[in-house]
N, C-alpha and C positions, 0 to 999 in steps of 0.2 A: 329615515325620520325617527324611528323608534330608538335607534342608537343615539341620535342627537338628544332626544328627550331624556334618555337615561343619563347621559353625561351631564345635562343641565341639572337634573335632580340631585346627582351625586356631587356637584360642584358647590363648595361651601360659600362661594361668592354669589351664587344665583339668587338667593333670597335677598341679601342686602341690595344688590344691583337692581333686581326686579322691583323691589319695594320702593327704592329711591326713585326709579324711573316713574312709577305710578304717582309718587308724591310730587315730583316735579311737574308732571302733566296736570294732575288735579289742582296743584297749587297755582298754576298759571290761569286756572279758570276764574279765580276770584277777581284779579285785576281785569281780565278780559271781559267778564260780565259787566263790571263797572264801566269800562270803556264803551261797551255796546249801548249803554244808556244815553250816550251823546247823539245817537243816530236814529232813535225812534222815541215816540212819546212814552216816557217811563212812568207816567202818572197812573194809568189804569192797570190793574193786575192782569187783565186779559191779554195785554200786549206782552207781558213777561211770559205768560203761559204759552202764547203763540210762538214767541221766539224760542222757548225751550223745545216746543214741539218740532219746529223746523230743524233745530240742532240735532235732536235725537233721531229723527227720521233719517237724516243724512248719515249720522253715526252708524245706525243699523245697516244701511246700505253699504257703507264702507267695509263692514265686517262680512256681510253676506255675499258680496261679489267674489270673495276669495274662497267660499265654501263649495265643495263638490257634492253632487247628488242631493241638492236641496230638497227636492220633493220627497225622496226616500227618507231623508233625515227628518223631515217634518212629520211624516207618517209615523215614524218610530218615537217621536217626541211626546212625552206625557203632556197633553193639552192643558189639564188643570194646573199642573206645575208651571207651565209656561205662562199661563194667564196670571197666576199668583205672583210670579217673579216680575212680570210686566207691570202689574199694579204697584207693587212695593218699590221696585227698582227705579221706575221712571215716573209713573203717574202721581202717586202719593208723595214720594220723596221730593220730586222737583217742583210740584205745586207749592209745597211747604217751603222748600229751599229758596225758590225765586221770590216767594212772598216775603220771607224773612230778610233776604238780601235787598229787597226793595225798600225795607224800612230801616236798614242798618248798613253801615259801611262794610267794605270787604274785609277789613281786619277783624271785625266782630264775627263774621261768618267763619273766618279762618280759625279762631280760637274755639268757637262752639262746636265745630266739626269734630274736634278731638273727643267729644263725649261718646262718639261711636265706639271707641275702645272699651268703655265701660259696658255699653250695651252688649258688645261681643262677649265679654267675660261673663256677664249675667245670664245671657240667653243661650250660649253655645252648649252648656251641659244639658239643657232641657231638650235640645234638638238632637244632639249626638252624645250618646252615653259614653263614648270613648274619651270625651273631653272632660277635663277637670282642671282646677286651678288651686295652687297652694297659697297659703297666707303670704309666703315670701314673694311669690309671683305677683299677687295682688298689690303688695307693698311697692314693688318695683313699678308697676303700672301707675299707681297713685303718685309716685315720685315723678314720673314722666308727665302726668297730667298737671302737677304743680308747676313743672317747667313750662308747659304750654301757657298756663295762666300768667306766669311771670312775664312771658314774652309781650303781653299786651296789658300789663298792669296799669300803665300810665295812659292808656288810650281811652278816649271818651267816645261814646257812640253818637250816631246822628239819627235822624228820622223822627217819627212820631211816637214810637213806643219801643224802647230798647228791650224792656222785659218781655213784651209780646213777641218781638222779633227773635229773641234768644229762645223762647219756648218753641216757636215755629221751627227753628234750626235744629233744636234738640230732637223734636219729633221727626224731622227729616232724616236725621242720623239713625233713629230707631228703624224707620222704614228701610233705609239702605242696608242695615245689618240683617234685618229679617230676610230681605231678598238674597243677600250673600249666603246666609245659612240654608235657605231653600235650594240654592244652586248646588251645594256640596254633594248631595246624593244623586243629582241628575247626571253627573259625568259618566256614570256607568251605562247610561242609555243613549245619550247623544253627546257629540263633542261640545265642550264648553264654549268655543267661539261661535258655533251656530246658536246655541242657547242665548248667549249674550247679544248677538246681532239681531235675532228675532225679537227679543224683549225690547231692545232699544228701538227697533223699527216700529213695532206695534204700539209701544208706549208713546213714541213721538207722534204717530198718526192719531192716537186717541186725544192727545193734548191739542193737536191742530184742529181736530173735529169739534172739540169742546168749545172753541172760540173761533168759528170760521171767519167772521168779519175781521177780527184782529189779525188772523193769519194772512188773509188776503191783503190787508193794508201793509203789513210788513214786507210781504213778497213784492208788492207793487212799488214800494219806496226803497228797495234795496239799492244802496250805492256800493262802490267798490270797497270802502272801509268796513261797512257792516258785513258785506259778503266775506271778506277775509277773516273777520272775527268769528263769524258763524262757521266757516269751514274749519278754522283752528279748533273751536270748541267741539265740533263734531269729531275731529280727529282725536282730540283729548279723550272724549268718551269712548270711542271705538277701541283705541289702543289701551287705555288705562283699565277699563272694565275687563277686557279680554285677558290681559296679563294678570290682573289682581284675582280674578275668579280662577285662573289656573293655579296661582299660588295658594289659594284657599284649599284646593284639593290635595296639596302636598304637605302643608305645615300646620302645627297646632295653633289654637286661638291665642294663648298668651304671647307667643312670639309675634304673630301677625298684629296683635293689638298694640304692641310696642312700636312696630314699624309704621302703623297708621298715624302715630303721633308726628311723623315726619311731614304729614300733609299740611297741618296748620303752620308749622315752622317754614316750610317751603312757600306756603301761601303768603305769609308775612314778608319773607325776603323778596319774593317776586313782586308783591304789591309795592314794596319800597323801590324796587328797581324800575317799575313801569309807571307807577303813579307818583307824580312829583310832590304831592302833599305828605307822603309817608317818609319817615326818617329812621335810620338805624340808631338804637340807643342801648344802654347797658341792660335793660330789661330783656331785650331780644337775645343778646349775647349770652347772658347768664341762664335764661330759660332754655335756650337751645342746648347749652352744655348739659343741663339736667335731662333733657330728652335723650341726648346721645348716651348719657350714663345709664339711663333706664334700659335702652336697647342693649348695651354691653352686658349689663347685669342679667337680663333675661336670656341673652345668648349663652351665658354660662349655665343657665338652668334649662337649656333647650332639651326637647324630647326628640326621639327618632322621627324621621320623615313618616308622613302618612303614606298610604298606598295611593299613588296618583293615577293619572291617565295612562293608558297603554296605547292609545291611538298614535 
């Protein structure tokens, strides 16, 4: 296993393939969540929170069932760190995210999620003194963000308050970045997959407990369509978070920030493929080209690998 991990770290294709896999998985969540609204009452926010809770509880179980020596690992795990990651990664982030997506279409969620790259750049040096960003790197990231904005320049939002929805989604991104930065030093104490699975499971359980009546109603009225969507979203969370948090332990923030911009592009393309009301146009094509250019430019400025996991 150690030999395999070493080979992956030294493979120049591991980061782009791993990041693209995460982007495709997370991108599929935008249309999937929109599709799920057809199968339960999407009016009250409590139903969205309950649905998220069920999703993340299952996602945590999917990760934890593959972990060995769970009790010993849990004893070695820093409890305060686990609780903090649980709150920011799942509870805070996804209450805000589902609330925002309730008020706005999937395409708006896809573009606003790219603000996470800027949160990374701004916050990482405060958490990890080894992190820094040059003016050139920041310019490249700004170029990629412009590309993401162009992707949906012609889109009009829906819902009651697009500005409020965008604010909720920006804050959700901030919570997700805080959780990711908290995970980075934890890999020296416990395996990242365990930490990811435990946070997803505990966070999902907290969300379910917060709205018990809504959780019961959704479970009671599960049909095969909603069950498949829920299972897919759970797999998305378990696989994407585990892989992304592993990448976080290996690579510097500017490079990862660039690859994060693949998430909204994938979200837009997958929404177009799945949701019939979405169409491909020149905004998406030209914006996607800028995002890819941003990634290529940052790859030329890349730093050496971080010291990653040895497990």
